[in-house]
N, CA, C and O atoms as CSV, one atom per row, in Angstrom:
chain,resi,resn,atom,element,x,y,z
A,1,MET,N,N,-12.868,-8.209,-10.813
A,1,MET,CA,C,-14.340,-8.534,-10.941
A,1,MET,C,C,-14.218,-9.491,-12.411
A,1,MET,O,O,-13.361,-9.371,-13.286
A,2,TYR,N,N,-15.377,-10.472,-12.364
A,2,TYR,CA,C,-15.268,-11.239,-13.547
A,2,TYR,C,C,-16.661,-10.939,-14.131
A,2,TYR,O,O,-17.675,-11.127,-13.460
A,3,LYS,N,N,-16.694,-10.471,-15.388
A,3,LYS,CA,C,-17.906,-10.101,-16.180
A,3,LYS,C,C,-18.514,-11.365,-16.677
A,3,LYS,O,O,-17.824,-12.333,-16.997
A,4,LYS,N,N,-19.885,-11.346,-16.743
A,4,LYS,CA,C,-20.402,-12.689,-17.439
A,4,LYS,C,C,-19.908,-12.886,-18.803
A,4,LYS,O,O,-19.739,-11.923,-19.551
A,5,GLY,N,N,-19.654,-14.166,-19.183
A,5,GLY,CA,C,-19.046,-14.701,-20.205
A,5,GLY,C,C,-17.526,-14.385,-20.784
A,5,GLY,O,O,-17.068,-14.573,-21.911
A,6,THR,N,N,-16.922,-13.840,-19.605
A,6,THR,CA,C,-15.363,-13.737,-19.898
A,6,THR,C,C,-14.440,-14.607,-18.977
A,6,THR,O,O,-14.854,-14.902,-17.856
A,7,ALA,N,N,-13.412,-14.960,-19.329
A,7,ALA,CA,C,-12.419,-15.735,-18.380
A,7,ALA,C,C,-11.408,-14.968,-17.712
A,7,ALA,O,O,-10.746,-15.435,-16.786
A,8,GLN,N,N,-11.261,-13.728,-18.185
A,8,GLN,CA,C,-10.275,-12.787,-17.709
A,8,GLN,C,C,-10.852,-11.972,-16.646
A,8,GLN,O,O,-11.965,-11.503,-16.886
A,9,PRO,N,N,-10.348,-11.725,-15.584
A,9,PRO,CA,C,-10.848,-10.492,-14.751
A,9,PRO,C,C,-10.550,-9.158,-15.359
A,9,PRO,O,O,-9.640,-8.926,-16.155
A,10,VAL,N,N,-11.542,-8.195,-14.827
A,10,VAL,CA,C,-11.344,-6.872,-14.925
A,10,VAL,C,C,-10.823,-6.265,-13.668
A,10,VAL,O,O,-11.470,-6.307,-12.621
A,11,SER,N,N,-9.552,-5.651,-13.777
A,11,SER,CA,C,-8.985,-5.096,-12.574
A,11,SER,C,C,-9.304,-3.606,-12.434
A,11,SER,O,O,-8.909,-2.773,-13.250
A,12,ALA,N,N,-10.021,-3.322,-11.386
A,12,ALA,CA,C,-10.622,-1.973,-11.506
A,12,ALA,C,C,-10.664,-1.340,-10.203
A,12,ALA,O,O,-10.584,-2.153,-9.282
A,13,GLN,N,N,-10.776,-0.023,-9.826
A,13,GLN,CA,C,-11.120,0.314,-8.550
A,13,GLN,C,C,-12.626,0.730,-8.526
A,13,GLN,O,O,-13.152,1.335,-9.461
A,14,MET,N,N,-13.242,0.381,-7.449
A,14,MET,CA,C,-14.612,0.696,-7.377
A,14,MET,C,C,-14.990,2.275,-7.085
A,14,MET,O,O,-14.441,2.858,-6.150
A,15,ASP,N,N,-15.709,2.772,-7.715
A,15,ASP,CA,C,-16.185,4.195,-7.517
A,15,ASP,C,C,-17.542,4.519,-6.762
A,15,ASP,O,O,-17.617,5.327,-5.837
A,16,GLU,N,N,-18.701,3.721,-7.318
A,16,GLU,CA,C,-19.769,3.894,-6.651
A,16,GLU,C,C,-20.770,2.614,-7.147
A,16,GLU,O,O,-20.611,2.016,-8.211
A,17,LEU,N,N,-21.766,2.340,-6.221
A,17,LEU,CA,C,-22.675,1.462,-6.723
A,17,LEU,C,C,-23.964,2.051,-6.947
A,17,LEU,O,O,-24.292,2.724,-5.970
A,18,THR,N,N,-24.810,2.052,-7.855
A,18,THR,CA,C,-26.034,2.522,-8.188
A,18,THR,C,C,-27.095,1.351,-8.311
A,18,THR,O,O,-26.734,0.175,-8.323
A,19,GLU,N,N,-28.389,1.724,-8.400
A,19,GLU,CA,C,-29.518,0.745,-8.583
A,19,GLU,C,C,-29.124,-0.376,-9.534
A,19,GLU,O,O,-29.279,-1.583,-9.350
A,20,GLU,N,N,-28.493,0.348,-10.767
A,20,GLU,CA,C,-28.285,-0.607,-12.036
A,20,GLU,C,C,-27.224,-0.771,-12.067
A,20,GLU,O,O,-27.055,-1.899,-12.528
A,21,ASN,N,N,-25.880,-0.105,-11.743
A,21,ASN,CA,C,-24.676,-0.422,-12.341
A,21,ASN,C,C,-23.785,-0.270,-11.047
A,21,ASN,O,O,-24.120,0.319,-10.020
A,22,LEU,N,N,-22.525,-0.944,-11.300
A,22,LEU,CA,C,-21.351,-0.929,-10.753
A,22,LEU,C,C,-20.439,0.023,-11.224
A,22,LEU,O,O,-19.821,-0.393,-12.204
A,23,VAL,N,N,-20.101,1.300,-10.823
A,23,VAL,CA,C,-19.321,1.962,-11.579
A,23,VAL,C,C,-18.010,1.967,-10.951
A,23,VAL,O,O,-17.862,2.094,-9.736
A,24,VAL,N,N,-16.852,1.799,-11.964
A,24,VAL,CA,C,-15.446,1.384,-11.524
A,24,VAL,C,C,-14.538,2.299,-12.300
A,24,VAL,O,O,-14.932,2.887,-13.307
A,25,ILE,N,N,-13.399,2.406,-11.854
A,25,ILE,CA,C,-12.327,3.208,-12.601
A,25,ILE,C,C,-11.374,2.078,-13.217
A,25,ILE,O,O,-10.897,1.220,-12.475
A,26,VAL,N,N,-11.117,2.096,-14.550
A,26,VAL,CA,C,-10.013,1.491,-15.062
A,26,VAL,C,C,-9.159,2.233,-15.963
A,26,VAL,O,O,-9.475,2.699,-17.058
A,27,LYS,N,N,-7.886,2.297,-15.296
A,27,LYS,CA,C,-6.850,3.168,-15.997
A,27,LYS,C,C,-7.434,4.656,-16.409
A,27,LYS,O,O,-7.494,5.192,-17.515
A,28,LYS,N,N,-7.848,5.127,-15.092
A,28,LYS,CA,C,-8.353,6.556,-15.191
A,28,LYS,C,C,-9.528,6.732,-15.917
A,28,LYS,O,O,-9.893,7.880,-16.168
A,29,THR,N,N,-10.212,5.721,-16.312
A,29,THR,CA,C,-11.540,5.950,-17.186
A,29,THR,C,C,-12.649,5.397,-16.330
A,29,THR,O,O,-12.596,4.208,-16.017
A,30,GLN,N,N,-13.717,6.201,-15.896
A,30,GLN,CA,C,-14.819,5.619,-15.251
A,30,GLN,C,C,-15.880,4.744,-16.252
A,30,GLN,O,O,-16.304,5.117,-17.346
A,31,THR,N,N,-16.109,3.782,-15.724
A,31,THR,CA,C,-16.955,2.738,-16.520
A,31,THR,C,C,-18.180,2.170,-15.646
A,31,THR,O,O,-18.014,1.729,-14.509
A,32,ALA,N,N,-19.420,2.225,-16.289
A,32,ALA,CA,C,-20.454,1.595,-15.563
A,32,ALA,C,C,-20.690,0.259,-16.126
A,32,ALA,O,O,-20.718,0.033,-17.335
A,33,ILE,N,N,-20.846,-0.557,-15.266
A,33,ILE,CA,C,-21.006,-2.198,-15.550
A,33,ILE,C,C,-22.413,-2.407,-14.854
A,33,ILE,O,O,-22.673,-2.117,-13.686
A,34,PRO,N,N,-23.341,-3.006,-15.860
A,34,PRO,CA,C,-24.688,-3.462,-15.394
A,34,PRO,C,C,-24.357,-4.514,-14.424
A,34,PRO,O,O,-23.510,-5.394,-14.581
A,35,LYS,N,N,-25.186,-4.314,-13.311
A,35,LYS,CA,C,-25.104,-5.588,-12.080
A,35,LYS,C,C,-25.450,-6.578,-12.695
A,35,LYS,O,O,-24.773,-7.546,-12.347
A,36,ASP,N,N,-26.379,-6.877,-13.651
A,36,ASP,CA,C,-26.595,-8.215,-14.214
A,36,ASP,C,C,-25.419,-8.853,-15.039
A,36,ASP,O,O,-25.474,-10.025,-15.414
A,37,GLN,N,N,-24.466,-8.114,-15.276
A,37,GLN,CA,C,-23.340,-8.480,-16.094
A,37,GLN,C,C,-22.253,-8.982,-15.216
A,37,GLN,O,O,-21.280,-9.428,-15.823
A,38,ILE,N,N,-22.204,-9.006,-13.878
A,38,ILE,CA,C,-21.279,-9.350,-12.944
A,38,ILE,C,C,-21.436,-10.798,-12.251
A,38,ILE,O,O,-22.362,-11.042,-11.479
A,39,ASP,N,N,-20.470,-11.708,-12.591
A,39,ASP,CA,C,-20.370,-12.972,-12.097
A,39,ASP,C,C,-19.915,-13.085,-10.664
A,39,ASP,O,O,-20.473,-13.732,-9.778
A,40,ARG,N,N,-18.767,-12.326,-10.561
A,40,ARG,CA,C,-18.028,-12.446,-9.267
A,40,ARG,C,C,-17.254,-11.325,-9.067
A,40,ARG,O,O,-16.758,-10.765,-10.045
A,41,ILE,N,N,-17.036,-10.820,-7.709
A,41,ILE,CA,C,-16.203,-9.603,-7.438
A,41,ILE,C,C,-15.252,-10.009,-6.497
A,41,ILE,O,O,-15.697,-10.482,-5.452
A,42,ASP,N,N,-13.899,-9.918,-6.652
A,42,ASP,CA,C,-12.971,-10.238,-5.710
A,42,ASP,C,C,-12.362,-8.843,-5.309
A,42,ASP,O,O,-12.274,-7.902,-6.098
A,43,ALA,N,N,-11.932,-8.812,-3.937
A,43,ALA,CA,C,-11.323,-7.653,-3.358
A,43,ALA,C,C,-10.048,-7.726,-2.698
A,43,ALA,O,O,-9.793,-8.840,-2.240
A,44,ARG,N,N,-9.218,-6.874,-2.535
A,44,ARG,CA,C,-7.932,-6.998,-1.765
A,44,ARG,C,C,-8.168,-6.355,-0.392
A,44,ARG,O,O,-8.423,-5.151,-0.404
A,45,PRO,N,N,-8.129,-6.862,0.555
A,45,PRO,CA,C,-8.408,-6.306,1.863
A,45,PRO,C,C,-7.203,-5.341,2.057
A,45,PRO,O,O,-6.116,-5.577,1.530
A,46,PRO,N,N,-7.462,-4.090,2.940
A,46,PRO,CA,C,-6.530,-3.156,3.277
A,46,PRO,C,C,-5.376,-3.773,3.996
A,46,PRO,O,O,-5.651,-4.684,4.777
A,47,GLY,N,N,-4.110,-3.416,3.855
A,47,GLY,CA,C,-2.947,-3.901,4.515
A,47,GLY,C,C,-1.630,-3.983,3.726
A,47,GLY,O,O,-1.543,-3.364,2.665
A,48,GLY,N,N,-0.822,-4.555,4.087
A,48,GLY,CA,C,0.460,-4.724,3.251
A,48,GLY,C,C,1.083,-3.224,3.592
A,48,GLY,O,O,0.789,-2.573,4.594
A,49,GLY,N,N,2.085,-2.772,2.462
A,49,GLY,CA,C,2.525,-1.503,2.677
A,49,GLY,C,C,3.676,-1.624,3.389
A,49,GLY,O,O,4.093,-2.739,3.702
A,50,ALA,N,N,4.329,-0.470,3.731
A,50,ALA,CA,C,5.336,-0.194,4.508
A,50,ALA,C,C,5.032,-0.014,6.046
A,50,ALA,O,O,4.056,0.600,6.477
A,51,THR,N,N,6.182,-0.749,6.968
A,51,THR,CA,C,6.174,-0.624,8.355
A,51,THR,C,C,7.237,0.107,8.757
A,51,THR,O,O,8.374,-0.204,8.400
A,52,LYS,N,N,6.982,1.203,9.576
A,52,LYS,CA,C,8.364,1.904,10.230
A,52,LYS,C,C,8.507,1.646,11.524
A,52,LYS,O,O,7.596,1.793,12.338
A,53,GLU,N,N,9.744,1.214,11.821
A,53,GLU,CA,C,9.944,0.955,13.262
A,53,GLU,C,C,11.309,1.754,13.682
A,53,GLU,O,O,12.312,1.697,12.970
A,54,THR,N,N,11.268,2.415,14.758
A,54,THR,CA,C,12.346,3.345,15.254
A,54,THR,C,C,12.867,2.800,16.711
A,54,THR,O,O,12.063,2.456,17.577
A,55,THR,N,N,13.997,2.763,16.863
A,55,THR,CA,C,14.615,2.083,18.195
A,55,THR,C,C,15.509,3.205,18.641
A,55,THR,O,O,16.314,3.753,17.888
A,56,THR,N,N,15.302,3.566,20.086
A,56,THR,CA,C,16.015,4.653,20.825
A,56,THR,C,C,16.881,3.801,21.796
A,56,THR,O,O,16.351,3.008,22.574
A,57,LYS,N,N,18.247,3.986,21.731
A,57,LYS,CA,C,18.943,3.294,22.702
A,57,LYS,C,C,19.742,4.515,23.564
A,57,LYS,O,O,20.152,5.549,23.037
A,58,GLN,N,N,19.875,4.191,24.951
A,58,GLN,CA,C,20.540,5.132,25.843
A,58,GLN,C,C,21.683,4.373,26.349
A,58,GLN,O,O,21.548,3.228,26.780
A,59,THR,N,N,22.841,5.001,26.307
A,59,THR,CA,C,24.069,4.367,27.074
A,59,THR,C,C,24.730,5.103,27.921
A,59,THR,O,O,24.684,6.287,27.586
A,60,VAL,N,N,25.386,4.896,28.972
A,60,VAL,CA,C,26.198,5.812,29.830
A,60,VAL,C,C,27.806,5.366,29.623
A,60,VAL,O,O,28.250,4.234,29.813
A,61,ASP,N,N,28.489,6.426,29.229
A,61,ASP,CA,C,30.071,6.215,29.103
A,61,ASP,C,C,30.708,5.893,30.447
A,61,ASP,O,O,30.089,5.973,31.508
A,62,ALA,N,N,31.891,5.549,30.349
A,62,ALA,CA,C,32.679,5.331,31.514
A,62,ALA,C,C,32.616,6.544,32.391
A,62,ALA,O,O,32.435,6.437,33.604
A,63,ASP,N,N,32.773,7.790,31.740
A,63,ASP,CA,C,32.888,9.097,32.554
A,63,ASP,C,C,31.471,9.588,32.916
A,63,ASP,O,O,31.320,10.780,33.184
A,64,GLY,N,N,30.394,8.713,32.942
A,64,GLY,CA,C,29.049,9.044,33.443
A,64,GLY,C,C,28.241,9.760,32.469
A,64,GLY,O,O,27.056,9.946,32.745
A,65,LYS,N,N,28.756,10.227,31.265
A,65,LYS,CA,C,28.115,10.835,30.202
A,65,LYS,C,C,27.133,10.153,29.508
A,65,LYS,O,O,27.501,9.123,28.943
A,66,GLU,N,N,25.859,10.507,29.403
A,66,GLU,CA,C,24.750,9.749,28.765
A,66,GLU,C,C,24.848,10.064,27.150
A,66,GLU,O,O,25.124,11.184,26.721
A,67,ASN,N,N,24.596,8.976,26.356
A,67,ASN,CA,C,24.557,9.104,25.056
A,67,ASN,C,C,23.381,8.431,24.565
A,67,ASN,O,O,22.989,7.412,25.134
A,68,THR,N,N,22.671,8.988,23.379
A,68,THR,CA,C,21.113,8.662,22.991
A,68,THR,C,C,21.508,8.292,21.635
A,68,THR,O,O,22.204,9.088,21.005
A,69,SER,N,N,21.136,7.129,21.077
A,69,SER,CA,C,21.136,7.090,19.649
A,69,SER,C,C,19.854,6.397,19.047
A,69,SER,O,O,19.303,5.505,19.691
A,70,THR,N,N,19.426,6.753,17.954
A,70,THR,CA,C,18.259,6.487,17.346
A,70,THR,C,C,18.275,5.872,16.041
A,70,THR,O,O,18.957,6.492,15.225
A,71,SER,N,N,17.687,4.777,15.595
A,71,SER,CA,C,17.997,4.304,14.391
A,71,SER,C,C,16.432,3.971,13.832
A,71,SER,O,O,15.538,3.679,14.627
A,72,THR,N,N,16.230,4.041,12.512
A,72,THR,CA,C,14.875,4.000,12.009
A,72,THR,C,C,14.970,2.912,10.949
A,72,THR,O,O,15.957,2.898,10.214
A,73,GLY,N,N,14.036,2.024,10.823
A,73,GLY,CA,C,13.988,0.911,9.754
A,73,GLY,C,C,12.577,0.737,9.220
A,73,GLY,O,O,11.568,0.957,9.890
A,74,TYR,N,N,12.590,0.271,7.799
A,74,TYR,CA,C,11.302,0.057,7.378
A,74,TYR,C,C,11.369,-1.352,6.858
A,74,TYR,O,O,12.446,-1.872,6.566
A,75,SER,N,N,10.188,-1.982,6.741
A,75,SER,CA,C,9.923,-3.313,6.266
A,75,SER,C,C,8.931,-3.221,5.401
A,75,SER,O,O,7.932,-2.587,5.742
A,76,PHE,N,N,8.991,-3.817,4.131
A,76,PHE,CA,C,8.001,-3.882,3.061
A,76,PHE,C,C,6.954,-5.154,3.040
A,76,PHE,O,O,7.375,-6.187,2.521
A,77,GLY,N,N,5.925,-5.146,3.450
A,77,GLY,CA,C,5.083,-6.526,3.278
A,77,GLY,C,C,4.457,-6.578,1.880
A,77,GLY,O,O,4.299,-5.564,1.200
A,78,GLY,N,N,4.139,-7.695,1.522
A,78,GLY,CA,C,3.510,-7.868,0.256
A,78,GLY,C,C,2.002,-7.536,0.389
A,78,GLY,O,O,1.443,-7.397,1.477
A,79,LYS,N,N,1.362,-7.415,-0.876
A,79,LYS,CA,C,-0.206,-7.163,-0.790
A,79,LYS,C,C,-0.812,-8.476,-0.381
A,79,LYS,O,O,-0.367,-9.583,-0.687
A,80,PRO,N,N,-2.043,-8.187,0.458
A,80,PRO,CA,C,-2.594,-9.009,0.785
A,80,PRO,C,C,-3.383,-10.008,-0.469
A,80,PRO,O,O,-3.565,-9.461,-1.558
A,81,ASN,N,N,-3.749,-11.173,-0.324
A,81,ASN,CA,C,-4.514,-12.026,-1.313
A,81,ASN,C,C,-5.854,-11.492,-1.712
A,81,ASN,O,O,-6.409,-10.899,-0.788
A,82,PHE,N,N,-6.539,-11.539,-2.856
A,82,PHE,CA,C,-7.760,-11.170,-3.105
A,82,PHE,C,C,-8.675,-12.154,-2.588
A,82,PHE,O,O,-8.348,-13.341,-2.602
A,83,GLU,N,N,-10.005,-11.710,-2.043
A,83,GLU,CA,C,-10.764,-12.357,-1.312
A,83,GLU,C,C,-12.254,-12.151,-2.073
A,83,GLU,O,O,-12.689,-11.013,-2.251
A,84,THR,N,N,-12.938,-13.247,-2.471
A,84,THR,CA,C,-14.233,-13.204,-3.202
A,84,THR,C,C,-15.277,-12.387,-2.183
A,84,THR,O,O,-15.449,-12.746,-1.018
A,85,ILE,N,N,-15.829,-11.442,-2.679
A,85,ILE,CA,C,-16.944,-10.613,-1.574
A,85,ILE,C,C,-18.128,-10.786,-2.370
A,85,ILE,O,O,-19.101,-10.393,-1.727
A,86,TYR,N,N,-18.507,-11.304,-3.747
A,86,TYR,CA,C,-19.748,-11.393,-4.280
A,86,TYR,C,C,-19.363,-12.504,-5.303
A,86,TYR,O,O,-18.315,-12.582,-5.945
A,87,ARG,N,N,-20.577,-13.458,-5.320
A,87,ARG,CA,C,-20.677,-14.484,-6.267
A,87,ARG,C,C,-21.941,-14.508,-6.613
A,87,ARG,O,O,-22.811,-14.621,-5.749
A,88,ARG,N,N,-22.248,-14.402,-7.980
A,88,ARG,CA,C,-23.699,-14.522,-8.505
A,88,ARG,C,C,-24.118,-15.840,-8.013
A,88,ARG,O,O,-23.404,-16.832,-8.163
A,89,PRO,N,N,-25.404,-15.878,-7.355
A,89,PRO,CA,C,-25.945,-17.332,-6.797
A,89,PRO,C,C,-26.272,-18.081,-8.223
A,89,PRO,O,O,-26.743,-17.466,-9.180
A,90,PRO,N,N,-26.017,-19.250,-8.243
A,90,PRO,CA,C,-26.463,-20.235,-9.427
A,90,PRO,C,C,-28.199,-19.885,-9.746
A,90,PRO,O,O,-29.117,-19.778,-8.932
A,91,GLY,N,N,-28.214,-19.771,-11.144
A,91,GLY,CA,C,-29.654,-19.845,-11.351
A,91,GLY,C,C,-30.290,-18.332,-11.019
A,91,GLY,O,O,-31.476,-18.165,-10.735
A,92,ALA,N,N,-29.376,-17.344,-11.096
A,92,ALA,CA,C,-29.999,-16.082,-10.482
A,92,ALA,C,C,-31.105,-15.490,-11.592
A,92,ALA,O,O,-31.005,-15.717,-12.798
A,93,PRO,N,N,-31.924,-14.880,-11.131
A,93,PRO,CA,C,-33.103,-14.477,-12.319
A,93,PRO,C,C,-32.301,-13.305,-13.233
A,93,PRO,O,O,-31.488,-12.510,-12.760
A,94,LYS,N,N,-32.661,-13.369,-14.472
A,94,LYS,CA,C,-32.004,-12.495,-15.469
A,94,LYS,C,C,-33.063,-11.478,-15.512
A,94,LYS,O,O,-34.264,-11.733,-15.431
A,95,LYS,N,N,-32.502,-10.206,-15.654
A,95,LYS,CA,C,-33.474,-8.980,-15.754
A,95,LYS,C,C,-33.417,-8.612,-17.248
A,95,LYS,O,O,-34.082,-7.669,-17.677
C-alpha cells in the first residue's frame, strides 16, 4: 500500500475496511489508515507455497510376488507477484 506523499510502500496485512479507514496489521500492530491517505493498494494473489506429489509403483517379481513402493516429493514455488487492486483516480476529491 502506498500512502499519500510517500515513496516507499507500507507492507501490511489487511484486517478490515470501515467507512473512513483501512485497518491493517503491521508487525503485529493494528493501524487505521484514513481512506483519503491511500494512493494505491497492491496485493499478492493466493498461490505459491509447497506442492506435494505422491507416486505409488507396483511391480511383480519373477516369482509372481507383488511389491508396492511409494515415494513422496515436495516442490516449492515462489510467491506470486503483487498486482495493483486500487489506484486513486487522478483529481479525486479531497475530504
